[in-house]
ChimeraX commands (.cxc) that place a marker at each C-alpha (Angstrom):
marker #1 position 167.67,-81.06,-86.99 radius 0.5
marker #1 position 171.62,-79.74,-87.01 radius 0.5
marker #1 position 173.48,-80.85,-83.39 radius 0.5
marker #1 position 174.33,-77.48,-82.01 radius 0.5
marker #1 position 170.68,-77.53,-81.51 radius 0.5
marker #1 position 171.23,-80.40,-78.77 radius 0.5
marker #1 position 174.33,-78.96,-77.42 radius 0.5
marker #1 position 173.56,-77.92,-74.19 radius 0.5
marker #1 position 176.96,-76.47,-73.71 radius 0.5
marker #1 position 177.41,-74.11,-76.58 radius 0.5
marker #1 position 173.19,-73.30,-75.85 radius 0.5
marker #1 position 174.74,-72.63,-72.14 radius 0.5
marker #1 position 177.16,-70.03,-73.59 radius 0.5
marker #1 position 174.96,-68.23,-75.22 radius 0.5
marker #1 position 172.45,-67.74,-73.04 radius 0.5
marker #1 position 175.26,-66.61,-70.76 radius 0.5
marker #1 position 176.60,-63.55,-73.61 radius 0.5
marker #1 position 173.83,-62.46,-73.98 radius 0.5
marker #1 position 171.81,-63.17,-69.62 radius 0.5
marker #1 position 173.84,-61.44,-66.78 radius 0.5
marker #1 position 171.48,-61.18,-64.53 radius 0.5
marker #1 position 171.39,-64.34,-61.82 radius 0.5
marker #1 position 168.10,-64.48,-61.53 radius 0.5
marker #1 position 167.41,-64.45,-65.26 radius 0.5
marker #1 position 170.00,-67.08,-65.35 radius 0.5
marker #1 position 167.99,-68.93,-63.07 radius 0.5
marker #1 position 164.87,-68.96,-64.45 radius 0.5
marker #1 position 166.36,-70.33,-67.48 radius 0.5
marker #1 position 167.79,-73.32,-66.13 radius 0.5
marker #1 position 164.04,-73.91,-64.22 radius 0.5
marker #1 position 162.02,-73.94,-67.13 radius 0.5
marker #1 position 164.88,-76.17,-68.76 radius 0.5
marker #1 position 164.52,-78.64,-66.11 radius 0.5
marker #1 position 160.58,-78.79,-66.47 radius 0.5
marker #1 position 160.98,-79.15,-70.35 radius 0.5
marker #1 position 163.86,-81.61,-70.03 radius 0.5
marker #1 position 161.47,-83.79,-67.05 radius 0.5
marker #1 position 158.27,-83.45,-69.78 radius 0.5
marker #1 position 160.40,-84.02,-72.88 radius 0.5
marker #1 position 161.12,-87.47,-70.75 radius 0.5
marker #1 position 157.86,-87.98,-69.98 radius 0.5
marker #1 position 156.50,-87.80,-73.58 radius 0.5
marker #1 position 159.84,-89.90,-74.67 radius 0.5
marker #1 position 160.78,-86.66,-77.00 radius 0.5
marker #1 position 164.28,-85.37,-77.58 radius 0.5
marker #1 position 164.99,-84.48,-74.12 radius 0.5
marker #1 position 168.77,-82.68,-75.11 radius 0.5
marker #1 position 166.57,-80.28,-78.23 radius 0.5
marker #1 position 164.06,-79.55,-75.55 radius 0.5
marker #1 position 165.74,-78.53,-72.95 radius 0.5
marker #1 position 168.24,-76.35,-75.12 radius 0.5
marker #1 position 165.02,-74.48,-76.65 radius 0.5
marker #1 position 164.13,-74.22,-73.20 radius 0.5
marker #1 position 167.06,-72.70,-71.54 radius 0.5
marker #1 position 167.77,-69.99,-74.34 radius 0.5
marker #1 position 163.63,-69.49,-74.56 radius 0.5
marker #1 position 164.53,-65.99,-72.80 radius 0.5
marker #1 position 167.90,-65.43,-73.79 radius 0.5
marker #1 position 167.51,-62.27,-75.29 radius 0.5
marker #1 position 164.73,-60.72,-72.83 radius 0.5
marker #1 position 167.61,-58.33,-70.50 radius 0.5
marker #1 position 169.89,-56.73,-73.98 radius 0.5
marker #1 position 165.87,-57.07,-75.24 radius 0.5
marker #1 position 162.77,-56.26,-73.09 radius 0.5
marker #1 position 160.47,-54.97,-75.08 radius 0.5
marker #1 position 157.29,-56.98,-76.93 radius 0.5
marker #1 position 158.32,-55.39,-79.89 radius 0.5
marker #1 position 162.30,-56.75,-79.54 radius 0.5
marker #1 position 161.35,-60.06,-77.66 radius 0.5
marker #1 position 161.88,-63.01,-78.48 radius 0.5
marker #1 position 161.87,-61.57,-81.77 radius 0.5
marker #1 position 165.48,-60.58,-82.37 radius 0.5
marker #1 position 166.34,-63.64,-79.84 radius 0.5
marker #1 position 165.51,-65.71,-83.05 radius 0.5
marker #1 position 167.07,-63.60,-85.86 radius 0.5
marker #1 position 170.18,-64.18,-83.57 radius 0.5
marker #1 position 169.63,-67.80,-83.05 radius 0.5
marker #1 position 168.86,-67.89,-87.27 radius 0.5
marker #1 position 172.64,-66.68,-87.42 radius 0.5
marker #1 position 174.45,-68.96,-85.28 radius 0.5
marker #1 position 172.65,-71.88,-87.70 radius 0.5
marker #1 position 169.71,-72.79,-85.58 radius 0.5
marker #1 position 166.55,-73.56,-87.35 radius 0.5
marker #1 position 163.31,-72.11,-88.08 radius 0.5
marker #1 position 161.49,-74.98,-85.86 radius 0.5
marker #1 position 163.95,-73.91,-82.99 radius 0.5
marker #1 position 162.82,-70.40,-83.32 radius 0.5
marker #1 position 159.55,-71.04,-84.10 radius 0.5
marker #1 position 159.47,-73.16,-80.60 radius 0.5
marker #1 position 161.74,-70.05,-78.52 radius 0.5
marker #1 position 158.31,-67.37,-80.36 radius 0.5
marker #1 position 155.59,-69.19,-79.07 radius 0.5
marker #1 position 156.18,-68.85,-75.92 radius 0.5
marker #1 position 154.78,-65.38,-76.36 radius 0.5
marker #1 position 151.67,-65.03,-77.05 radius 0.5
marker #1 position 151.83,-62.14,-79.06 radius 0.5
marker #1 position 154.05,-63.26,-81.36 radius 0.5
marker #1 position 151.47,-64.91,-83.71 radius 0.5
marker #1 position 153.19,-67.87,-83.62 radius 0.5
marker #1 position 150.73,-70.56,-82.91 radius 0.5
marker #1 position 151.41,-73.24,-80.30 radius 0.5
marker #1 position 150.64,-76.25,-82.67 radius 0.5
marker #1 position 152.57,-79.05,-80.89 radius 0.5
marker #1 position 153.95,-80.71,-78.27 radius 0.5
marker #1 position 157.52,-79.12,-77.75 radius 0.5
marker #1 position 155.76,-75.60,-78.08 radius 0.5
marker #1 position 152.62,-75.95,-75.23 radius 0.5
marker #1 position 155.07,-77.87,-73.46 radius 0.5
marker #1 position 157.52,-74.95,-73.33 radius 0.5
marker #1 position 154.43,-72.21,-72.07 radius 0.5
marker #1 position 152.82,-74.27,-69.72 radius 0.5
marker #1 position 156.30,-74.33,-68.24 radius 0.5
marker #1 position 157.45,-70.51,-68.57 radius 0.5
marker #1 position 155.72,-68.98,-65.99 radius 0.5
marker #1 position 154.92,-72.41,-63.17 radius 0.5
marker #1 position 158.48,-72.38,-62.81 radius 0.5
marker #1 position 159.72,-68.99,-62.07 radius 0.5
marker #1 position 156.45,-68.92,-59.75 radius 0.5
marker #1 position 157.49,-72.54,-57.75 radius 0.5
marker #1 position 161.00,-70.63,-57.70 radius 0.5
marker #1 position 158.99,-67.72,-56.34 radius 0.5
marker #1 position 157.18,-69.88,-53.97 radius 0.5
marker #1 position 160.45,-71.52,-52.56 radius 0.5
marker #1 position 162.20,-67.37,-51.46 radius 0.5
marker #1 position 159.15,-67.10,-49.42 radius 0.5
marker #1 position 159.38,-70.58,-47.18 radius 0.5
marker #1 position 161.90,-69.87,-43.96 radius 0.5
marker #1 position 164.37,-72.32,-45.39 radius 0.5
marker #1 position 164.46,-71.31,-49.24 radius 0.5
marker #1 position 164.22,-74.98,-49.69 radius 0.5
marker #1 position 162.45,-75.82,-52.60 radius 0.5
marker #1 position 161.81,-79.66,-50.95 radius 0.5
marker #1 position 159.32,-77.26,-48.60 radius 0.5
marker #1 position 156.73,-75.95,-51.46 radius 0.5
marker #1 position 153.31,-77.89,-51.64 radius 0.5
marker #1 position 151.31,-77.78,-54.42 radius 0.5
marker #1 position 148.43,-76.09,-51.75 radius 0.5
marker #1 position 151.18,-73.72,-51.22 radius 0.5
marker #1 position 151.58,-72.56,-55.07 radius 0.5
marker #1 position 147.88,-72.84,-55.44 radius 0.5
marker #1 position 147.26,-70.36,-52.43 radius 0.5
marker #1 position 150.26,-68.40,-53.56 radius 0.5
marker #1 position 148.40,-67.87,-56.48 radius 0.5
marker #1 position 145.57,-65.88,-54.66 radius 0.5
marker #1 position 147.69,-63.28,-53.29 radius 0.5
marker #1 position 147.91,-61.05,-56.67 radius 0.5
marker #1 position 150.54,-58.65,-54.71 radius 0.5
marker #1 position 152.90,-62.04,-54.55 radius 0.5
marker #1 position 155.32,-62.68,-58.00 radius 0.5
marker #1 position 152.45,-59.90,-59.68 radius 0.5
marker #1 position 154.25,-59.93,-62.43 radius 0.5
marker #1 position 153.54,-63.93,-62.89 radius 0.5
marker #1 position 150.84,-63.92,-65.62 radius 0.5
marker #1 position 147.67,-66.61,-63.25 radius 0.5
marker #1 position 145.89,-66.30,-66.35 radius 0.5
marker #1 position 148.91,-68.54,-68.28 radius 0.5
marker #1 position 149.82,-70.71,-65.89 radius 0.5
marker #1 position 146.29,-71.74,-65.53 radius 0.5
marker #1 position 146.12,-72.31,-69.98 radius 0.5
marker #1 position 149.49,-73.95,-70.28 radius 0.5
marker #1 position 148.70,-76.72,-68.63 radius 0.5
marker #1 position 144.87,-76.37,-70.12 radius 0.5
marker #1 position 146.60,-75.83,-73.56 radius 0.5
marker #1 position 149.16,-79.26,-72.09 radius 0.5
marker #1 position 145.43,-81.55,-71.82 radius 0.5
marker #1 position 146.44,-81.70,-68.11 radius 0.5
marker #1 position 145.25,-80.77,-64.62 radius 0.5
marker #1 position 146.62,-77.73,-63.01 radius 0.5
marker #1 position 147.75,-79.32,-60.10 radius 0.5
marker #1 position 148.64,-82.27,-61.38 radius 0.5
marker #1 position 150.77,-79.55,-63.87 radius 0.5
marker #1 position 151.97,-77.89,-61.07 radius 0.5
marker #1 position 153.18,-81.50,-59.10 radius 0.5
marker #1 position 155.40,-82.53,-62.10 radius 0.5
marker #1 position 156.90,-79.32,-62.09 radius 0.5
marker #1 position 157.86,-79.50,-58.45 radius 0.5
marker #1 position 158.99,-82.85,-58.61 radius 0.5
marker #1 position 161.05,-81.85,-61.44 radius 0.5
marker #1 position 162.60,-79.03,-59.23 radius 0.5
marker #1 position 163.35,-80.80,-56.75 radius 0.5
marker #1 position 165.50,-83.11,-58.08 radius 0.5
marker #1 position 167.88,-80.13,-59.84 radius 0.5
marker #1 position 166.97,-78.70,-56.67 radius 0.5
marker #1 position 171.52,-77.82,-56.07 radius 0.5
marker #1 position 171.54,-76.20,-59.34 radius 0.5
marker #1 position 168.83,-74.53,-59.48 radius 0.5
marker #1 position 170.52,-72.97,-56.16 radius 0.5
marker #1 position 166.85,-74.08,-54.48 radius 0.5
marker link #1:1,2 radius 0.2
marker link #1:2,3 radius 0.2
marker link #1:3,4 radius 0.2
marker link #1:4,5 radius 0.2
marker link #1:5,6 radius 0.2
marker link #1:6,7 radius 0.2
marker link #1:7,8 radius 0.2
marker link #1:8,9 radius 0.2
marker link #1:9,10 radius 0.2
marker link #1:10,11 radius 0.2
marker link #1:11,12 radius 0.2
marker link #1:12,13 radius 0.2
marker link #1:13,14 radius 0.2
marker link #1:14,15 radius 0.2
marker link #1:15,16 radius 0.2
marker link #1:16,17 radius 0.2
marker link #1:17,18 radius 0.2
marker link #1:18,19 radius 0.2
marker link #1:19,20 radius 0.2
marker link #1:20,21 radius 0.2
marker link #1:21,22 radius 0.2
marker link #1:22,23 radius 0.2
marker link #1:23,24 radius 0.2
marker link #1:24,25 radius 0.2
marker link #1:25,26 radius 0.2
marker link #1:26,27 radius 0.2
marker link #1:27,28 radius 0.2
marker link #1:28,29 radius 0.2
marker link #1:29,30 radius 0.2
marker link #1:30,31 radius 0.2
marker link #1:31,32 radius 0.2
marker link #1:32,33 radius 0.2
marker link #1:33,34 radius 0.2
marker link #1:34,35 radius 0.2
marker link #1:35,36 radius 0.2
marker link #1:36,37 radius 0.2
marker link #1:37,38 radius 0.2
marker link #1:38,39 radius 0.2
marker link #1:39,40 radius 0.2
marker link #1:40,41 radius 0.2
marker link #1:41,42 radius 0.2
marker link #1:42,43 radius 0.2
marker link #1:43,44 radius 0.2
marker link #1:44,45 radius 0.2
marker link #1:45,46 radius 0.2
marker link #1:46,47 radius 0.2
marker link #1:47,48 radius 0.2
marker link #1:48,49 radius 0.2
marker link #1:49,50 radius 0.2
marker link #1:50,51 radius 0.2
marker link #1:51,52 radius 0.2
marker link #1:52,53 radius 0.2
marker link #1:53,54 radius 0.2
marker link #1:54,55 radius 0.2
marker link #1:55,56 radius 0.2
marker link #1:56,57 radius 0.2
marker link #1:57,58 radius 0.2
marker link #1:58,59 radius 0.2
marker link #1:59,60 radius 0.2
marker link #1:60,61 radius 0.2
marker link #1:61,62 radius 0.2
marker link #1:62,63 radius 0.2
marker link #1:63,64 radius 0.2
marker link #1:64,65 radius 0.2
marker link #1:65,66 radius 0.2
marker link #1:66,67 radius 0.2
marker link #1:67,68 radius 0.2
marker link #1:68,69 radius 0.2
marker link #1:69,70 radius 0.2
marker link #1:70,71 radius 0.2
marker link #1:71,72 radius 0.2
marker link #1:72,73 radius 0.2
marker link #1:73,74 radius 0.2
marker link #1:74,75 radius 0.2
marker link #1:75,76 radius 0.2
marker link #1:76,77 radius 0.2
marker link #1:77,78 radius 0.2
marker link #1:78,79 radius 0.2
marker link #1:79,80 radius 0.2
marker link #1:80,81 radius 0.2
marker link #1:81,82 radius 0.2
marker link #1:82,83 radius 0.2
marker link #1:83,84 radius 0.2
marker link #1:84,85 radius 0.2
marker link #1:85,86 radius 0.2
marker link #1:86,87 radius 0.2
marker link #1:87,88 radius 0.2
marker link #1:88,89 radius 0.2
marker link #1:89,90 radius 0.2
marker link #1:90,91 radius 0.2
marker link #1:91,92 radius 0.2
marker link #1:92,93 radius 0.2
marker link #1:93,94 radius 0.2
marker link #1:94,95 radius 0.2
marker link #1:95,96 radius 0.2
marker link #1:96,97 radius 0.2
marker link #1:97,98 radius 0.2
marker link #1:98,99 radius 0.2
marker link #1:99,100 radius 0.2
marker link #1:100,101 radius 0.2
marker link #1:101,102 radius 0.2
marker link #1:102,103 radius 0.2
marker link #1:103,104 radius 0.2
marker link #1:104,105 radius 0.2
marker link #1:105,106 radius 0.2
marker link #1:106,107 radius 0.2
marker link #1:107,108 radius 0.2
marker link #1:108,109 radius 0.2
marker link #1:109,110 radius 0.2
marker link #1:110,111 radius 0.2
marker link #1:111,112 radius 0.2
marker link #1:112,113 radius 0.2
marker link #1:113,114 radius 0.2
marker link #1:114,115 radius 0.2
marker link #1:115,116 radius 0.2
marker link #1:116,117 radius 0.2
marker link #1:117,118 radius 0.2
marker link #1:118,119 radius 0.2
marker link #1:119,120 radius 0.2
marker link #1:120,121 radius 0.2
marker link #1:121,122 radius 0.2
marker link #1:122,123 radius 0.2
marker link #1:123,124 radius 0.2
marker link #1:124,125 radius 0.2
marker link #1:125,126 radius 0.2
marker link #1:126,127 radius 0.2
marker link #1:127,128 radius 0.2
marker link #1:128,129 radius 0.2
marker link #1:129,130 radius 0.2
marker link #1:130,131 radius 0.2
marker link #1:131,132 radius 0.2
marker link #1:132,133 radius 0.2
marker link #1:133,134 radius 0.2
marker link #1:134,135 radius 0.2
marker link #1:135,136 radius 0.2
marker link #1:136,137 radius 0.2
marker link #1:137,138 radius 0.2
marker link #1:138,139 radius 0.2
marker link #1:139,140 radius 0.2
marker link #1:140,141 radius 0.2
marker link #1:141,142 radius 0.2
marker link #1:142,143 radius 0.2
marker link #1:143,144 radius 0.2
marker link #1:144,145 radius 0.2
marker link #1:145,146 radius 0.2
marker link #1:146,147 radius 0.2
marker link #1:147,148 radius 0.2
marker link #1:148,149 radius 0.2
marker link #1:149,150 radius 0.2
marker link #1:150,151 radius 0.2
marker link #1:151,152 radius 0.2
marker link #1:152,153 radius 0.2
marker link #1:153,154 radius 0.2
marker link #1:154,155 radius 0.2
marker link #1:155,156 radius 0.2
marker link #1:156,157 radius 0.2
marker link #1:157,158 radius 0.2
marker link #1:158,159 radius 0.2
marker link #1:159,160 radius 0.2
marker link #1:160,161 radius 0.2
marker link #1:161,162 radius 0.2
marker link #1:162,163 radius 0.2
marker link #1:163,164 radius 0.2
marker link #1:164,165 radius 0.2
marker link #1:165,166 radius 0.2
marker link #1:166,167 radius 0.2
marker link #1:167,168 radius 0.2
marker link #1:168,169 radius 0.2
marker link #1:169,170 radius 0.2
marker link #1:170,171 radius 0.2
marker link #1:171,172 radius 0.2
marker link #1:172,173 radius 0.2
marker link #1:173,174 radius 0.2
marker link #1:174,175 radius 0.2
marker link #1:175,176 radius 0.2
marker link #1:176,177 radius 0.2
marker link #1:177,178 radius 0.2
marker link #1:178,179 radius 0.2
marker link #1:179,180 radius 0.2
marker link #1:180,181 radius 0.2
marker link #1:181,182 radius 0.2
marker link #1:182,183 radius 0.2
marker link #1:183,184 radius 0.2
marker link #1:184,185 radius 0.2
marker link #1:185,186 radius 0.2
marker link #1:186,187 radius 0.2
marker link #1:187,188 radius 0.2
view
């Protein structure tokens, strides 16, 4: 394990070098928040897990196609000294990458990716635009509305919780609590 993989400031500088969109930056922070909470729950390396989550989509703005994302990002990170396990964890969040989600970090990253984005979307339609107003039942209700946040895969939200072995409502609640605790940084 090399130390750059646990250095949030270094990973943040990479994220901001490649990602200019405020919404993509906020997505990275939201996924990081949820993944860090799970790392803490499972007594895993919070810093490393957080950095994986922070960088999982860092290449998306520059390389948005399935042919390029997250493959280009993985290549860039390897050139910067990140190890294979770090890069493979990032690759595993894309179903089409062929990299299996065969460890806890990979499962958590996949499970948190879409739900963090969906919770953010639900927050934005609340009158106060505050995550404090969001509840599991409101997330579940919006999941049924196919027109709402249409780009967010409901199937990935459901299968992410299943792969993690956590009931969907429990997973949503866990991520909601984590995001509420970090609402200032998330702008929610």
